[in-house]
MIPAFI-395732 format. One line per field, with one value per residue (C-alpha): residue number from 0; z, y, x. Coordinates in Angstrom, 2 decimals. Layout:
BEGIN
n	c(NUM  ...)
pz	c(Z  ...)
py	c(Y  ...)
px	c(X  ...)
END
This chain:
BEGIN
n	c(0  1  2  3  4  5  6  7  8  9  10  11  12  13  14  15  16  17  18  19  20  21  22  23  24  25  26  27  28  29  30  31  32  33  34  35  36  37  38  39  40  41  42  43  44  45  46  47  48  49  50  51  52  53  54  55  56  57  58  59  60  61  62  63  64  65  66  67  68  69  70  71  72  73  74  75  76  77  78  79  80  81  82  83  84  85  86  87  88  89  90  91  92  93  94  95  96  97  98  99  100  101  102  103  104  105  106  107  108  109  110  111  112  113  114  115  116  117  118  119  120  121  122  123  124  125  126  127  128  129  130  131  132  133  134  135  136  137  138  139  140  141  142  143  144  145  146  147  148  149  150  151  152  153  154  155  156  157  158  159  160  161  162  163  164  165  166  167  168  169  170  171  172  173  174  175  176  177  178  179  180  181  182  183  184  185  186  187  188  189  190  191  192  193  194  195  196  197  198  199  200  201  202  203  204  205  206  207  208  209  210  211  212  213  214  215  216  217  218  219  220  221  222  223  224  225  226  227  228  229  230  231  232  233  234  235  236  237  238  239  240  241  242  243  244  245  246  247  248  249  250  251  252  253  254  255  256  257  258  259  260  261  262  263  264  265  266  267  268  269  270  271  272  273  274  275  276  277  278  279  280  281  282  283  284  285  286  287  288  289  290  291  292  293  294  295  296  297  298  299  300  301  302  303  304  305  306  307  308  309  310  311  312  313  314  315  316  317  318  319  320  321  322  323  324  325  326  327  328  329  330  331  332  333  334  335  336  337  338  339  340  341  342  343  344  345  346  347  348  349  350  351  352  353  354  355  356  357  358  359  360  361  362  363  364  365  366  367  368  369  370  371  372  373  374  375  376  377  378  379  380  381  382  383  384  385  386  387  388  389  390  391  392  393  394  395  396  397  398  399  400  401  402  403  404  405  406  407  408  409  410  411  412  413  414  415  416  417  418  419  420  421  422  423  424  425  426  427  428  429  430  431  432  433  434  435  436  437  438  439  440  441  442  443  444  445  446  447  448  449  450  451  452  453  454  455  456  457  458  459  460  461  462  463  464  465  466  467  468  469  470  471  472  473  474  475  476  477  478  479  480  481  482  483  484  485  486  487  488  489  490  491  492  493  494  495  496  497  498  499  500  501  502  503  504  505  506  507  508  509  510  511  512  513  514  515  516  517  518  519  520  521  522  523  524  525  526  527  528  529  530  531  532  533  534  535  536  537  538  539  540  541  542  543  544  545  546  547  548  549  550  551  552  553  554  555  556  557  558  559  560  561  562  563  564  565  566  567  568  569  570  571  572  573  574  575  576  577  578  579  580  581  582  583  584  585  586  587  588  589  590  591  592  593  594  595  596  597  598  599  600  601  602  603  604  605  606)
pz	c(-28.30  -25.81  -23.06  -20.53  -22.01  -22.10  -18.36  -17.77  -19.81  -17.73  -14.32  -15.33  -17.54  -13.96  -11.41  -14.02  -14.33  -10.53  -9.59  -12.03  -10.77  -7.58  -8.53  -10.03  -7.09  -4.77  -7.11  -4.72  -4.87  -2.40  -1.58  1.75  -0.18  -2.48  -0.12  2.97  1.71  3.61  6.98  7.78  7.00  8.99  10.70  9.16  5.66  6.61  7.41  4.05  1.67  3.81  3.77  -0.09  -0.20  1.41  -0.39  -3.81  -6.75  -4.48  -1.65  -4.15  -7.20  -6.12  -2.70  -2.88  -6.12  -4.02  -0.97  -4.07  -5.61  -2.43  0.30  4.10  2.91  1.81  5.10  5.77  3.52  5.33  9.04  7.60  5.99  9.08  11.96  9.90  9.87  13.76  14.61  12.36  13.72  17.53  17.14  14.52  13.09  16.26  16.95  13.13  13.37  16.32  14.82  12.27  9.01  5.41  4.63  5.47  4.34  5.81  9.38  8.66  7.23  10.40  12.81  12.34  11.36  7.76  4.24  3.42  5.29  3.93  0.29  1.03  2.35  -0.64  -2.63  -1.23  -1.12  -4.73  -5.08  -2.43  -4.84  -7.95  -6.84  -5.28  -8.43  -10.76  -9.42  -9.59  -13.29  -13.90  -12.38  -14.21  -17.26  -16.46  -15.70  -18.89  -20.63  -20.14  -19.40  -22.40  -24.83  -25.25  -24.48  -21.39  -22.66  -23.39  -20.76  -18.51  -20.57  -20.16  -16.48  -16.59  -18.20  -15.78  -12.59  -14.65  -14.48  -10.74  -9.32  -11.54  -10.90  -7.62  -5.41  -1.77  -1.57  -4.92  -3.95  -0.34  -1.63  -4.90  -2.42  -0.74  -3.03  -4.51  -0.82  -1.30  -4.86  -4.07  -0.70  -2.59  -5.49  -3.62  -0.77  -2.62  -4.99  -1.81  -0.25  -3.61  -3.47  -0.06  0.02  -3.16  -1.98  1.65  2.14  4.51  3.73  5.27  3.97  7.35  8.24  5.10  5.09  7.39  6.36  5.79  2.40  1.33  1.32  4.92  4.73  5.48  2.43  3.37  3.78  0.47  -1.24  0.77  -1.09  -4.69  -4.19  -3.27  -5.29  -7.93  -6.93  -5.14  -0.78  1.37  0.45  4.38  4.45  2.65  1.31  3.17  6.12  9.40  9.66  6.29  7.04  10.26  8.25  5.45  7.89  9.85  6.93  5.48  9.31  9.31  5.56  6.02  9.13  6.47  4.07  2.45  1.01  3.83  6.28  4.83  5.29  9.11  7.90  6.26  9.74  12.01  15.46  16.86  17.91  15.09  13.40  16.23  15.34  11.76  12.45  14.16  11.31  8.62  10.10  10.46  6.51  6.60  8.14  5.94  2.95  4.27  6.84  3.57  1.71  2.65  2.08  -1.07  -2.17  -0.93  -3.14  -6.31  -5.92  -5.19  -8.31  -10.68  -10.14  -10.58  -13.99  -15.87  -14.22  -17.69  -19.48  -23.16  -26.04  -28.19  -31.95  -31.65  -30.64  -27.10  -27.33  -23.62  -22.06  -19.69  -21.51  -19.06  -20.06  -23.78  -21.79  -19.76  -22.57  -24.84  -22.51  -22.21  -18.78  -19.02  -21.79  -22.92  -25.08  -25.95  -25.57  -25.94  -28.48  -26.18  -26.24  -22.23  -20.08  -18.18  -14.87  -13.53  -11.40  -13.79  -16.72  -19.50  -20.50  -20.61  -21.47  -23.12  -25.65  -26.04  -23.78  -20.97  -18.26  -14.64  -13.37  -10.53  -8.29  -5.74  -7.29  -7.10  -8.90  -11.71  -12.16  -13.04  -12.68  -13.32  -9.50  -8.65  -10.99  -9.66  -11.48  -12.81  -11.90  -15.68  -15.21  -16.26  -19.74  -19.55  -21.35  -20.19  -21.60  -21.28  -18.34  -16.77  -15.03  -15.90  -18.75  -17.69  -20.14  -18.87  -17.53  -15.24  -14.21  -10.69  -10.80  -12.50  -9.33  -8.11  -11.20  -12.93  -9.14  -10.53  -13.99  -13.09  -10.55  -13.01  -11.22  -12.14  -14.69  -12.69  -9.84  -12.81  -13.81  -10.18  -9.93  -12.74  -11.22  -8.10  -9.21  -11.23  -7.93  -6.29  -8.42  -9.23  -5.45  -4.42  -7.83  -7.13  -3.40  -4.10  -7.43  -5.39  -2.60  -5.22  -6.65  -2.88  -2.00  -5.02  -4.95  -1.48  -0.02  -2.45  -4.62  -1.67  1.29  -0.35  -3.99  -3.56  -0.43  -2.13  -4.69  -4.54  -3.14  -7.17  -8.07  -6.17  -6.76  -10.11  -9.69  -8.05  -10.20  -12.92  -11.02  -10.99  -14.64  -14.67  -11.89  -13.96  -17.45  -15.40  -13.34  -17.16  -18.40  -15.10  -15.68  -19.25  -18.39  -14.57  -12.84  -11.60  -10.13  -8.47  -5.35  -5.76  -6.78  -3.70  -0.99  -2.83  -1.76  1.65  2.23  0.76  3.51  6.21  5.78  5.04  6.86  9.38  11.68  11.27  11.79  15.20  16.71  15.36  17.73  20.72  20.83  21.84  21.50  17.19  15.56  12.13  11.24  12.75  10.86  7.63  8.16  8.27  5.67  3.45  4.63  5.17  1.44  -0.19  0.77  0.54  -2.95  -3.60  -2.41  -4.64  -7.76  -7.16  -6.97  -9.39  -11.64  -11.77  -11.54  -8.06  -7.03  -3.70  -2.51  -2.44  -0.22  3.37  5.62  2.72  3.57  0.30  -1.80  -0.31  3.28  3.56  4.05  7.77  7.89  5.61  9.00  11.29  9.71  9.69  13.63  14.48  11.74  13.42  16.60  16.17  14.07  16.65  19.70  17.97  17.14  18.79  20.05  18.95  19.38  22.59  20.10  18.83  22.12  23.47  20.06  20.02  24.04  23.10  20.66  22.81  25.79  25.02  25.71  29.17  30.98  33.91  34.26  37.55  39.21  39.45  40.95)
py	c(18.25  20.60  18.83  20.17  17.71  14.93  15.67  15.55  12.46  10.85  11.76  10.96  7.47  6.25  7.05  5.09  2.21  2.16  2.30  -0.73  -2.88  -2.16  -3.28  -6.65  -7.76  -6.74  -8.27  -9.22  -12.94  -13.10  -10.65  -9.38  -9.08  -6.70  -4.91  -4.84  -5.94  -8.79  -6.85  -6.97  -3.62  -1.52  1.13  3.51  2.39  2.12  5.83  7.12  5.09  7.04  10.25  9.86  8.53  11.50  14.37  14.55  16.87  18.72  19.15  19.29  20.99  22.88  24.11  26.51  27.79  28.69  30.41  32.07  33.74  34.38  34.49  34.29  32.47  29.84  29.19  27.29  24.34  24.35  23.79  22.27  19.27  18.98  19.37  16.83  14.24  15.06  13.78  10.88  9.60  10.03  9.47  7.23  5.20  2.87  1.79  1.12  -1.26  -2.91  -3.35  -5.19  -4.43  -3.98  -0.73  2.11  0.71  -2.67  -0.98  0.63  -2.25  -4.74  -1.71  -0.38  -4.41  -3.31  -4.17  -1.24  1.04  -0.84  0.03  3.57  3.72  1.95  4.92  7.60  5.66  6.24  9.56  10.74  8.88  9.69  13.65  13.41  11.50  13.85  16.51  13.60  12.93  16.71  16.75  14.58  15.80  18.90  17.89  15.43  18.44  20.55  18.38  15.49  18.00  16.20  18.25  17.64  15.10  12.75  13.46  12.19  9.00  8.54  8.47  5.92  3.85  3.55  3.83  0.61  -1.33  -1.45  -0.96  -3.36  -5.97  -4.85  -3.89  -3.20  -4.64  -3.16  0.00  0.81  -0.30  2.17  4.79  4.40  5.01  7.86  9.48  9.77  11.17  13.78  14.90  16.02  17.27  19.39  20.52  20.66  23.70  25.45  24.96  26.82  29.59  30.24  31.08  33.19  35.47  35.85  34.32  31.40  28.26  26.80  27.89  27.94  30.40  32.28  33.27  35.51  37.22  40.42  41.41  43.68  46.30  46.53  45.23  41.73  39.42  39.64  43.68  43.66  41.46  43.16  46.39  44.78  43.64  46.48  48.33  46.41  46.88  43.96  43.73  42.52  39.01  38.88  40.08  37.73  37.96  35.34  36.01  34.74  32.41  31.11  30.50  28.47  26.27  25.50  24.41  22.25  20.82  20.04  18.68  15.94  14.99  13.77  12.15  10.16  9.96  5.63  5.87  7.30  4.94  1.88  2.44  1.51  -1.85  -2.94  -2.68  -5.84  -4.57  -1.49  0.01  0.05  1.90  4.91  4.54  4.36  7.55  9.22  8.70  10.14  13.28  14.19  12.79  15.32  17.91  18.36  19.32  20.81  23.62  24.76  25.36  28.99  29.80  28.33  29.92  33.72  32.62  32.02  34.96  37.27  35.75  35.68  39.41  40.36  38.13  38.98  42.81  44.82  42.22  44.72  42.90  45.65  44.79  41.05  38.98  37.79  39.64  39.91  37.18  34.56  31.79  29.63  32.10  30.27  26.74  27.06  28.84  26.29  24.19  26.01  27.39  30.47  33.09  36.94  38.69  42.52  44.36  47.96  47.39  48.74  46.09  45.36  42.80  44.41  42.82  44.33  43.25  41.39  39.03  38.67  35.84  34.18  30.41  30.92  33.05  36.16  39.04  39.70  42.60  43.17  46.56  46.79  45.55  44.30  42.66  38.84  37.74  39.24  37.62  34.54  31.00  31.65  33.76  36.20  37.35  39.17  42.55  45.04  48.17  49.47  51.56  54.37  52.10  50.27  51.96  51.33  49.07  48.97  51.04  48.84  51.04  48.55  46.61  42.78  41.28  37.80  34.57  32.10  28.96  29.03  24.92  25.56  27.79  25.01  23.51  26.80  27.43  26.39  27.28  31.03  31.18  29.99  27.15  24.00  22.21  18.67  20.60  21.13  17.45  16.75  18.61  17.40  13.49  14.38  16.03  13.10  10.73  13.18  12.84  9.10  7.68  9.26  8.01  4.59  4.63  5.97  3.62  1.04  2.04  2.01  -1.26  -2.68  -1.39  -2.76  -6.17  -6.63  -4.39  -4.59  -7.93  -10.14  -8.65  -8.01  -9.97  -12.97  -14.11  -17.23  -16.21  -17.53  -15.57  -15.85  -14.54  -11.25  -10.74  -10.44  -8.40  -6.00  -6.19  -5.52  -2.46  -1.07  -0.89  0.91  3.41  4.25  5.00  6.81  8.66  9.56  11.29  13.35  14.52  15.25  17.38  18.59  20.39  23.09  23.61  20.10  21.62  23.58  19.72  17.71  20.13  19.37  15.72  16.30  17.93  15.52  12.97  15.11  15.32  11.35  9.40  11.15  11.17  7.62  6.55  8.83  8.01  3.93  4.37  6.50  6.13  2.45  3.68  5.17  2.71  1.79  3.76  7.31  6.03  5.68  8.16  10.93  10.02  10.65  13.92  15.08  13.91  15.26  18.60  19.14  17.55  19.86  22.88  22.15  21.30  24.51  26.99  24.89  24.29  25.88  29.63  30.29  33.51  34.61  36.26  33.68  31.30  30.28  32.71  33.32  29.89  28.78  25.30  24.17  24.83  23.70  19.85  20.94  22.29  18.85  16.98  19.48  17.76  14.47  14.54  15.68  13.60  10.31  11.47  12.48  9.46  6.93  8.40  7.55  3.96  0.67  0.42  -1.69  -5.85  -6.39  -7.85  -4.74  -2.70  -5.51  -4.79  -0.90  -1.21  -3.65  -1.34  1.70  -0.45  -1.85  -5.29  -6.53  -3.23  -4.13  -7.56  -6.06  -6.27  -10.04  -10.87)
px	c(31.45  33.35  35.27  32.66  29.94  32.73  33.18  29.21  29.00  31.81  30.60  26.49  27.35  29.58  27.18  24.64  26.96  27.52  24.10  22.98  26.03  24.62  21.39  22.58  24.55  21.72  18.91  15.80  14.74  11.70  8.75  10.67  13.63  11.54  9.73  11.90  15.47  14.83  14.85  18.98  20.11  22.82  21.40  24.40  23.53  20.10  20.35  22.30  20.12  16.50  18.22  18.97  15.60  14.14  16.40  14.69  15.07  13.29  15.83  18.78  16.84  14.37  14.83  17.78  16.25  12.93  14.84  16.59  13.65  11.05  13.71  12.19  9.01  11.54  11.91  8.24  10.09  13.54  11.40  9.05  11.00  13.38  10.91  8.50  11.80  12.00  9.04  8.64  11.87  10.49  6.95  6.27  9.19  9.91  6.27  5.36  8.23  7.22  4.23  5.67  3.83  5.60  3.86  1.05  -2.01  -0.89  -0.56  -3.78  -5.62  -4.24  -4.73  -8.41  -9.75  -11.10  -10.00  -11.84  -9.66  -6.50  -8.01  -8.64  -5.10  -3.91  -5.77  -4.05  -0.79  -1.19  -2.04  0.45  3.40  1.93  2.15  5.60  7.10  5.99  8.33  11.03  10.62  10.42  13.90  15.45  14.39  16.00  19.31  19.05  17.88  20.82  23.83  23.28  21.94  18.38  14.98  13.52  10.53  14.11  15.25  12.21  11.76  16.11  15.48  12.71  14.68  17.20  14.72  12.68  15.97  17.34  13.96  11.87  14.69  16.71  13.55  14.07  17.65  18.64  17.38  19.01  22.13  22.06  20.85  24.20  25.90  23.55  23.62  27.38  27.00  24.61  25.69  29.37  27.67  25.52  28.40  31.77  30.30  28.93  32.14  33.60  30.91  31.05  34.76  34.26  31.85  32.49  35.97  33.81  34.51  31.60  28.31  26.65  28.88  29.26  25.09  25.74  29.21  30.17  31.48  34.34  31.70  31.56  27.79  26.51  25.58  22.03  21.55  23.52  21.28  18.21  19.44  19.62  15.64  14.54  16.34  15.47  11.22  10.92  10.66  13.34  14.70  14.75  10.88  8.22  5.23  3.34  1.28  2.38  -0.68  0.27  3.79  2.24  -0.42  2.25  5.30  2.84  1.59  5.31  6.02  3.07  3.23  6.73  5.53  2.94  5.27  4.90  8.03  10.27  7.68  8.85  12.61  12.36  10.91  14.53  16.54  16.37  15.22  12.85  16.23  17.86  14.86  15.88  19.54  19.43  16.85  19.47  22.14  19.48  18.74  22.83  23.17  20.06  21.29  24.36  22.71  19.79  22.02  23.78  20.75  19.99  23.66  23.64  20.35  22.17  24.97  22.95  21.04  24.13  26.21  22.63  22.09  26.03  26.61  23.30  22.29  23.11  24.70  25.12  24.61  24.84  26.15  26.89  24.24  25.44  28.39  28.81  26.35  27.88  28.47  26.22  23.50  23.65  24.06  20.97  18.78  19.66  18.01  14.83  15.39  16.32  15.39  16.11  13.94  15.36  11.24  13.08  15.84  18.52  20.97  21.49  19.72  16.71  15.35  11.99  9.02  7.01  6.78  9.36  7.32  3.68  4.13  7.73  6.74  4.59  5.64  3.34  3.85  2.89  0.86  3.66  6.21  4.47  1.40  2.55  -0.25  0.46  4.09  2.20  2.95  6.57  6.25  8.75  11.33  15.07  15.42  18.32  18.84  18.59  15.65  16.15  16.87  12.98  10.69  7.09  4.68  1.00  1.07  3.84  6.83  9.19  9.77  11.15  13.24  14.55  12.98  14.20  13.14  13.67  14.76  17.74  19.76  21.61  22.23  23.60  25.60  28.59  28.35  27.33  30.33  33.15  33.99  36.05  34.50  34.64  32.56  29.87  29.91  29.52  26.42  24.55  25.25  24.03  21.03  20.40  20.87  18.94  15.70  16.07  16.50  13.31  11.54  12.93  11.41  8.12  7.73  8.27  5.88  2.90  3.98  3.86  0.54  -0.87  0.99  0.86  -2.35  -4.75  -3.81  -2.75  -4.91  -7.51  -8.65  -7.12  -5.07  -4.19  -1.80  2.19  4.87  6.55  2.90  3.16  6.46  4.86  2.54  4.80  7.26  4.26  2.96  6.05  5.82  2.88  3.83  7.17  5.15  2.41  5.10  7.05  3.35  3.83  7.30  6.59  3.40  3.92  1.63  4.06  7.40  9.31  9.05  5.81  4.44  6.53  4.81  1.22  2.11  3.00  -0.33  -1.68  -0.15  -0.23  -4.36  -4.55  -2.49  -0.11  -3.80  -4.72  -1.08  -1.27  -4.58  -3.81  -0.77  -1.48  -5.81  -6.74  -10.37  -9.77  -11.97  -11.98  -15.58  -13.56  -10.28  -11.55  -14.30  -11.17  -9.19  -11.88  -12.59  -8.81  -8.18  -11.39  -11.20  -7.54  -7.45  -10.28  -9.02  -5.85  -7.62  -9.54  -6.67  -4.22  -6.36  -9.70  -7.99  -8.88  -7.83  -5.60  -8.78  -10.70  -8.62  -9.80  -8.23  -5.35  -4.11  -2.40  -3.09  0.13  -0.79  -4.12  -2.79  -2.51  -6.68  -7.52  -5.55  -7.24  -10.51  -9.26  -9.14  -12.09  -14.31  -12.28  -12.63  -16.80  -17.50  -15.22  -17.22  -20.81  -19.71  -18.78  -14.96  -12.72  -12.13  -10.67  -7.54  -6.81  -7.05  -4.69  -2.09  -2.07  -0.94  1.56  3.30  3.65  5.15  8.76  9.41  10.58  9.08  7.27  9.66  11.44  8.54  8.26  11.25)
END
């Protein structure tokens, strides 16, 4: 075991010990502590916990990786996820907190005076949360496979065991204080390497300003990457493949999905007052912005370093003679690979697939044929075109496979940063994935125990029995999440994007209309949720799992962006059905009126 391995074990092991220690110290003794941490969390602590809950493996591991590979198109993720959080903080959180329910299904069931609506909301919660948690477990597996030298599946199982311990034992109370610690770990793990990289490449300490810096060559960093991309056969980094319409729909789906995410909404019930819900949302946004504003810089630094490190590496004679050490480390983890098709001993990047699956070669027809790149998406390419020989009519042959989920994790090694920085990144990635996984699993267990069993099937169960059901549901949820982590339906950030689309098409309209439309009744809300969710799921399943082609997409809208269409269908259906059916009872309309007006408003007129 090398010194780097020892550092990795120490950093990851110490973080695990911290999380488990906090879970034991803050374990839940009542259902209120299990569901909403007793409702007494300080707004700043809740802001940090919300930020950790929110910044999942997709934000930490995959977002910079996506932007590294797709350039401008990745801006939709940045705008959607941050913009959606602003909308959640201003438009929904305070009103939901004032309504005073533990969960989104609780709000839907009571606001729409219907157990059927509650059950539909439970189903939506479970589908969204499992889609989302699959990405987190996959992220944990990736980190463990590289840094603890186990295969990805074993890494997923290890992650399940850790989450099982503190989510099942501590509930929301244990998770909240664990997530405060996880935020500190993940933000240090993301920003410390970002500062190193920015200074190393651009001379600027802050990655936010480094992105626009001029390099020693006299060219800006972005212009340099644009030049490399076009020289190597791809579109410019600052240009995208997506249409403006698809970008708009994807951004809107991510924004509205954020505002409908059950595991983020429930965080606003953990503070004492409505005022604290607004305050903690503001703190969370500030904590999130530290990472999100650094992401574009980290993505650009990663792409620049990757091209300059691997491009044309000469391996004639001795295997891997000139291949950088980090490449071999990640190849052992199965997340990067090279196959010398033309036998010249040099690493060639070119437009197209290096691998189909991770075995046999599959070469693309042209540099701009996005569909020909297969499931692994756009690849970086090298300038060694003269060395490449055409294969199957393709102009160039690509020899390298890169799993884009490794970009942030590999960045410190690519840039030869100190060993403790590499170990810190490993601990941060685990913290990001585990914090969100725990929040999601708790939402699933709460939806089943509180909304399904307690509120729908058997209202007479005791608090002790309800807590037992919640813990049993969490155990089952962890097992299913582990299965999805071992058999993931795609890259981490893409899988998570699908969860946002489902949340946008099902929950968001029901919550918005529940708060701002007194006339919205149970028939309209239920019909809207069913239409929105089923249309979005059908579209996703067809294009992601049944071989639907790009030409068949509705108005060219990708499956990740279709949640916006589902949301529009939800609003239209709900409005039409509610206008044709009786209005909600007077007491429900009075509740809706009450949650929008602050207490004490109008009292001045009485004097």
